[in-house]
Structures are given as C-alpha cells and as structure tokens.
N, C-alpha and C positions, 0 to 999 in steps of 0.2 A: 567888708564893711568894718571889721574888728578883728585884730590879731596881735600876737605877740611871739616873740622869740626867746626861748629859754634856753640858757648855755649853762653848762656844768661847770662849776668853779673848781679849777685843778687842786686849789689848796685845801677848800672846805668840803669838795665832794657833794656840794649843794647846787640845786637850780638857782639861777638869778636871772631877772628879766633884763635882756640885752637891749631889746627894741620893742616898740608896742605902738598901737593906734587904736584910738576910741575905746580903751579899756572902761568898764563901769566904774562909777563912784565905789569907794570902798576898796579898792585895790591898793595895797600897799606895795609901791613899785620898788622899796628897798627890801622887801621880805625875802627870805629864802626858802625853797621848798625841797624837802627830801627826795632822793631820786625815785624811791619806790612808791610815792603817793601820788594819788590822783590819775587822771587821764594822761597827763604829761609823762609821769613816772613809768606808767604801763607801756605807753609808745616807746619810751626811752629802752626800758629794759626789753621789750619785745623784738625792737628793731623794725616793727611793721607799722604802716599806716592805718588810719581808721576814720571812716566817715560815720555821722550819726545824726539824724535829725530830731530826736528827742533824748533825754539823759536815760530814759528806761531802755532805750535801744543800745545803750553801752554794753560791751563784754560784762558777764557777770564777775569775771575774775578781778575787775578793776576795783581797788579798795574804795570804800565808801565810809562816810561817818555815820554817826546815830541818825542823822536827818536824811540818810540815803543818797546824799550827794557826795561827790569826790571831793577831796580837799582842795583842788583847784578850779572849783565850778566856775568861779567868776572869770576864769581865765577861758573856759572851754564851754561857753553857752552854745547850746545847738541853734541852727543847724551848724554842724563841727566838722572840720577836717583837720586832722593832726598828723604830722610826718616827723621822723627822726631825722636829725642832721647827723650824717655818717661819712666819714672820709677815712679811706683805706682801713676799713673795718674797724675804726676808732670813733665811737659814738661821742658826740659833741654836745648835742642838745636836742630841742624839739622845737618845731614850728606849729603854732596852732593859730588856725584860721576859723572865724566864726560870722555868722550872720551875711551870708553870701548877698550881693546886690540884687535888689527887686524882690527880696524873700524866696528866691528860687534855691532848691536844696543843691548840696554838692554831688557831683557825679563820679563815676569811676575814672572819667578822662580827668577830671579835675585832679583826683588823687594821684594818676600817673603824672600829670604835669607838675604838681606839687613835689612829688618825689624826686624828678628830675631837677627842679629848681634847687631843692633842699641839697642835693648832692653837689651841685656848682657852689651853693652857699657855704658848704661845709668846707670844701677845698679852700675857697677864699679865707674863711676864718683860721683854719690850720695855718696857712701861709702868713696871715698877719699875725698871729701868735709868734711865729717862727722868728718874724723879722723883729718882733718887739724883744723877743729873747736875746737876739743877736745885738740889737742896740744896747740892751740893759748891760749884756756881757762887756760890750766895748766901753760903756760909761764906767763900769767896775774897774776895768783895766786902767783906765785914765786916773781913777781914784787911787789905786795901788800904785801908780807911777809917782802920783804926788806924795803919797805917804812915804815911799821908799825914798824919795829926794829929801824930805822934810828929817826922815829917820837918819839917813847918811849925814845931814847936815848937822845933827846932833852929837855926832862922833867926833872925836880929837882929830884936828887936821894935821898935827904933828905929834911926835913923841917926845917925852922929856928927856933932857941931857942930864944923865947922872953919872958922876965920875965913879970910874970902876965897873959900870954896867952897861950893858946894851938893852934897851928897852924898845920893844916893838908890839904893836897891837893892831888886830884886824877882827872884823865882825861880819861873818857871812851868814845870813840866815838860810834856814832850810828852803824856804819859799821866797816869795817875792819880798815880803817884809815879816817881820817877826817880833818877839818881845825880849830879844837880847840887846843888852846895852854895856860899854864900858866906857870910862873917862879918868881922867887924871885930876887930882886936887894938888895945885902947887900954889905955894906962897901962904897957906893958911898957918902953917907951923914953920918958921925959919929952919932951913936946912933940911926940911923933909917933904918928901912927895907921896900924896896919897893916891891909891888906885880904887875907884869905884866899879863893881860888876854887878849887874843886876840881870835876873833872868825871871821874867814874867810867865807863868804856865799857860800853855796853849801854843797856838800857831796862827800865821796870817794876820789878817786885819784886827781881830779882836786884841790879840797879844801886843801888838804894835801900838794900839790906842792906849 
C-alpha cells in the first residue's frame, strides 16, 4: 500500500527519494538522508533485508533519535519490509515497503521475492545510469567539436607577407581545445605588423572559454 525507493546520489553520497507511493503527509520528497541513518541506512550498510511488524521489533543497532524513532520513520512505518538494491556487489539504494494490503504482515516469502526483484531493479538502474553517462559523454564531445571549430575560426587564415621575412604560425592544443591563441595585427601602424600571443592558464574547455 505504501513504499519508496531511495537511491544513493553518487555526487553527494546521500539518499534521495527516486520513487514513491502513498507516502504520509510531512514527507519532504526533496530531502536527502545520510546513508548511516535510519532503517534505510542500516539496511544499506548491512546489505541484508528486514521485516518488522512494529518499530520496537527493529534491531537495536539501528540508530534512533531522542524520541526513540529512526530518522526515516515516516518512510518505514510498520508493517515494514526493507531490502537493499545491490548490483555486482555495488550498493545503489534501498526499497522500503510498508502497510501490506488488507493489514497482513510481511512474510519471509515476501522478503525473498522483494530481494529477487530488488536485484533485477538494481541491474536496470545501473544500466540506465551507464547509458546516461554515455549520452552525456557524447554530448560533451559534440560541444568540444563546436568549441574547436570556433577556436580554429579565430586563428589567422593566412600569414602576413613581410619583405625580407618568412612568417608562419600554427596552434596545436595539447587536447581537443585549449587556451592558446595567436593573431596578427596589420594596418594599425603604417608599415608595421604586430603579433598577439595569448596563453590562458589551464587546459581543455575551461581555458578555451
């Protein structure tokens, strides 16, 4: 009847609510939960599932607040079933299921089924994240190509003809793009040609911009 999926944010290292159903009022869906707190944190760290008909039946090792309730008590109201999301020994998050239909308690069979489904879901989540990273990498590569085209367009298309001198210039960044630039200043002073050389600290996109 009620449940949520908490996923570990790879950047912040905190739990975030990725999916939910019928959560009680007062739950901040945008709030982040430290991994080591509450029932969710305990299940995530231990790597094992848990069934509880009452809060008092939760393992004593689960951290509790001054009121005796875990930090995520709004997400894990008994009857409760909680299992970790694990793919290739990598812990991704936790699935919390509460208030089984018709008021019945969760059973060991429910726990086994939830663990099996959590394993399949974890693989799917990992694959989705991998595809997203590939898309982001492809998008970044396209942006780099555009930046490189723009940067090359800023460089001189020809070298100046100066009597008695051979002038040639070339710019080859160490990576796809960089912070180096050169150009010629012609016509500012009659009979003279200036050379501009710039070197911005850093490499790649940051220096190029």
